[in-house]
C-alpha positions in Angstrom: 5.5 -9.2 33.9 3.7 -9.3 30.6 0.6 -10.8 32.2 0.0 -7.7 34.4 -1.6 -4.9 32.5 -1.9 -1.6 34.4 -5.4 -0.1 33.9 -5.5 3.2 31.9 -8.1 5.9 32.4 -10.8 5.2 29.9 -13.9 7.0 28.8 -17.2 5.1 29.0 -18.0 3.6 25.6 -20.6 5.7 23.8 -21.7 2.9 21.5 -20.0 -0.2 20.1 -18.5 0.9 16.7 -18.9 -0.8 13.4 -16.1 -3.5 13.3 -14.6 -5.3 10.4 -15.5 -8.8 11.4 -13.4 -10.4 8.6 -10.1 -9.7 10.3 -8.7 -12.6 12.3 -5.2 -11.4 12.6 -3.6 -8.2 13.7 -4.2 -8.2 17.4 -2.0 -5.4 18.8 -1.1 -5.2 22.5 1.0 -2.6 24.3 1.8 -4.0 27.7 3.1 -1.7 30.4 5.5 0.0 27.9 7.9 2.7 29.0 10.5 4.2 26.6 13.5 6.2 27.8 16.2 7.8 25.7 19.6 8.8 26.9 21.2 8.2 30.3 22.0 10.1 33.5 21.1 13.8 33.5 20.2 13.6 29.8 17.7 10.8 30.3 14.3 11.5 28.8 11.2 9.4 29.4 9.2 9.6 26.1 6.5 7.1 27.0 5.5 6.0 30.6 3.8 2.8 31.7 1.4 2.6 28.8 -0.9 -0.3 28.0 -3.5 -0.6 25.3 -5.3 -3.5 23.5 -6.3 -3.2 19.8 -8.5 -6.1 18.5 -8.0 -7.4 14.9 -9.5 -5.2 12.2 -10.0 -2.1 14.4 -9.1 1.4 13.2 -7.5 3.3 16.1 -6.4 6.9 16.0 -3.8 8.4 18.4 -4.0 12.0 19.4 -1.8 14.1 21.7 0.2 17.3 22.1 3.5 17.7 20.2 6.3 15.7 21.8 4.0 13.4 23.8 5.4 10.2 22.3 2.8 9.3 19.7 5.3 8.5 17.0 7.6 6.8 19.5 4.8 4.5 20.5 4.0 3.7 16.9 7.7 3.1 16.1 7.8 0.6 19.0 5.0 -1.4 17.4 6.8 -1.2 14.1 10.0 -2.5 15.7 12.2 0.5 15.1 12.3 1.4 18.8 12.7 -1.1 21.6 10.9 -0.3 24.9 12.9 0.2 28.0 10.3 -1.9 29.9 7.2 -3.8 28.9 6.5 -5.1 25.4 4.7 -4.5 22.1 3.0 -7.7 20.8 1.2 -8.6 17.5 -0.9 -11.7 17.7 0.7 -12.8 20.9 4.3 -12.5 19.6 6.7 -9.9 21.1 7.9 -7.4 18.6 11.6 -7.7 18.4 12.2 -5.7 15.2 10.7 -4.6 11.9 8.8 -7.3 9.9 6.5 -7.7 6.9 3.6 -8.3 9.2 3.6 -4.6 10.0 3.3 -2.0 7.2 4.5 1.6 7.9 3.4 4.8 6.2 5.2 8.0 7.1 4.3 11.7 6.6 7.2 12.0 4.2 6.6 9.7 1.2 10.0 7.9 1.4 9.7 6.5 -2.1 12.7 5.4 -4.2 13.0 8.3 -6.7 14.8 6.1 -9.3 12.1 3.5 -9.3 8.7 3.7 -11.0 5.4 3.4 -9.1 5.2 -0.3 -9.9 8.8 -0.9 -8.9 8.3 0.9 -5.6 5.3 -1.1 -4.8 6.9 -4.4 -5.9 10.0 -3.8 -3.9 8.7 -5.5 -0.7 7.4 -8.6 -2.3 10.7 -8.9 -4.3 12.8 -8.6 -1.1 10.6 -11.4 0.5 11.5 -13.6 -2.4 8.1 -13.9 -4.1 9.6 -13.7 -7.6 9.4 -11.0 -10.2 6.2 -12.1 -11.8 4.3 -12.5 -8.6 5.7 -9.3 -7.2 4.6 -7.3 -10.2 1.2 -8.9 -10.1 0.8 -8.0 -6.4 2.0 -4.4 -7.2 -0.5 -4.0 -10.0 -3.3 -5.1 -7.7 -2.6 -2.5 -5.0 -1.8 0.2 -7.5 -5.3 -0.3 -8.9 -6.7 -0.4 -5.4 -5.4 3.1 -4.7 -6.5 4.4 -8.1 -3.1 4.8 -9.8 -3.3 2.2 -12.6 -2.6 4.9 -15.3 0.6 6.0 -13.4 2.2 2.6 -12.8 5.2 3.5 -15.0 5.7 7.0 -13.7 8.4 8.1 -11.4 7.6 9.8 -8.0 8.8 13.2 -9.2 6.0 13.1 -11.8 3.3 12.6 -9.1 1.5 15.0 -6.8 1.9 14.7 -3.0 -1.4 12.9 -2.6 -0.5 10.5 -5.4 2.9 9.8 -3.8 1.2 9.0 -0.5 -1.2 6.6 -2.2 1.9 4.8 -3.6 3.2 4.7 -0.1 0.0 3.1 1.1 0.1 0.6 -1.7 3.7 -0.3 -1.0 2.9 -0.9 2.7 -0.1 -3.1 1.8 1.8 -5.1 -0.9 3.4 -7.3 1.8 0.0 -8.3 3.0 0.7 -7.0 6.6 -1.6 -7.8 9.5 -1.2 -4.3 10.9 -0.9 -0.9 9.1 0.9 1.8 11.0 0.5 5.4 9.8 2.4 8.3 11.2 0.6 11.5 10.2 0.5 10.3 6.6 -1.8 13.2 5.4 -0.2 16.0 7.4 1.6 17.6 4.5 -1.4 17.6 2.1 -3.8 20.4 1.3 -7.3 20.2 2.8 -9.1 19.0 -0.3 -6.5 16.3 -1.0 -6.5 15.3 2.6 -10.2 14.7 2.7 -10.0 12.6 -0.5 -7.2 10.5 1.0 -9.2 10.0 4.2 -12.2 8.6 2.3 -9.9 6.5 0.1 -8.2 5.1 3.2 -11.5 4.1 4.7 -12.5 2.2 1.6 -9.2 0.4 1.5 -9.5 -0.5 5.2 -13.0 -1.8 4.7 -12.0 -3.9 1.8 -8.7 -5.2 3.1 -9.8 -6.0 6.7 -6.6 -4.8 8.4 -5.8 -3.4 11.8 -4.8 0.3 11.5 -3.1 2.5 14.1 -3.1 6.1 12.8 -1.2 9.0 14.5 -2.5 12.5 13.8 -2.6 16.0 15.3 -6.0 16.6 13.7 -9.0 16.0 15.9 -11.5 16.1 13.0 -9.4 13.5 11.2 -9.2 11.2 14.2 -12.9 11.3 14.9 -13.8 10.8 11.2 -11.5 7.8 10.7 -11.4 5.9 13.9 -13.4 3.3 15.8 -11.5 4.6 18.8 -9.5 7.7 19.6 -6.6 7.3 22.1 -5.5 10.5 23.7 -2.0 10.7 25.1 -0.8 13.0 27.9 1.9 15.6 27.7 5.4 14.2 28.1 6.0 11.6 29.4 3.3 10.2 27.2 0.7 7.8 28.4 -2.9 7.0 27.4 -5.3 9.2 29.4 -8.5 8.5 27.4 -9.8 5.8 25.2 -12.8 7.2 23.4 -15.2 5.1 21.4 -16.6 6.6 18.2 -20.3 6.0 17.7 -20.5 7.1 14.1 -22.0 4.8 11.5 -20.0 3.4 8.6 -19.4 4.0 5.8 -18.6 7.6 6.6 -18.7 10.7 4.4 -17.6 14.3 5.1 -21.3 15.2 5.8 -20.6 13.8 9.3 -18.8 17.1 10.1 -22.2 18.7 10.9 -23.6 15.7 12.8 -24.2 16.4 16.5 -22.5 13.1 17.5 -19.4 14.1 15.5 -19.3 17.6 17.1 -19.8 16.1 20.6 -16.8 13.7 20.1 -14.7 16.5 18.7 -15.4 18.7 21.8 -14.5 15.8 24.1 -11.2 15.2 22.3 -10.5 19.0 22.2 -11.0 19.3 25.9 -8.5 16.5 26.6 -5.9 17.8 24.1 -6.3 21.4 25.3 -5.6 20.4 28.9 -2.5 18.4 28.0 -1.2 21.1 25.6 -1.4 23.6 28.4 0.4 21.3 30.7 3.1 20.7 28.0 3.5 24.5 27.6 3.9 24.9 31.4 6.5 22.1 31.5 8.5 23.8 28.7 8.5 27.1 30.4 9.0 26.0 34.0 
């Protein structure tokens, strides 16, 4: 029953985070979701009886050991994976498949190599029938937002990895989604570029007023970006901790030496370490 939400183990809130009060849409609910692949002896439960509520405009990061179902859960919200039981909902509507109300950014850039930056970003609005002029105008707006105005007519092969990922973010935003889903989008970038992208993303999020769910393996990244950090257990994945981040916004990399940042990082590390050890034991049992 969708009305019955099983309680998840939750950390006591440290302090209410700064919230983007402009957002009125993008309420994400995961209600008692289990996801199973295969049948019989080959059946594998990727996510088990998981529930979580993300209010509009919140930035939520998802952490967990490899293979815990983080990406599977994100793909369920995106509509690429259907839950075996339970439901994913956006603004009270059950997710039945992919839709323009949810933008997706992957670790791999997934750009059309034969299209320019502007053509890549304008692709979604074009598909939605907004017309060539309107689509190009929208594309230009978001290209400027991610700082790539000078590269609008370049092709993906002419861009660095960080620039290609900025194009991916612009393309995801060009449909004006209510929710932005990001699956380790900065995982393949070098440290300096990654930090730049993190700060750039926070500026876009603050300006755009959108709900963000962000999967990462990086504890520092999760604490730096998020209003909340959800920690998932070893397989089968479920939410074992919901940690509020009491760091002020706007944020800068100077927070790395803040005692509050270090305390949150230690808390996340303890949770992840315990689950990683359990995952290792499972694999070698």
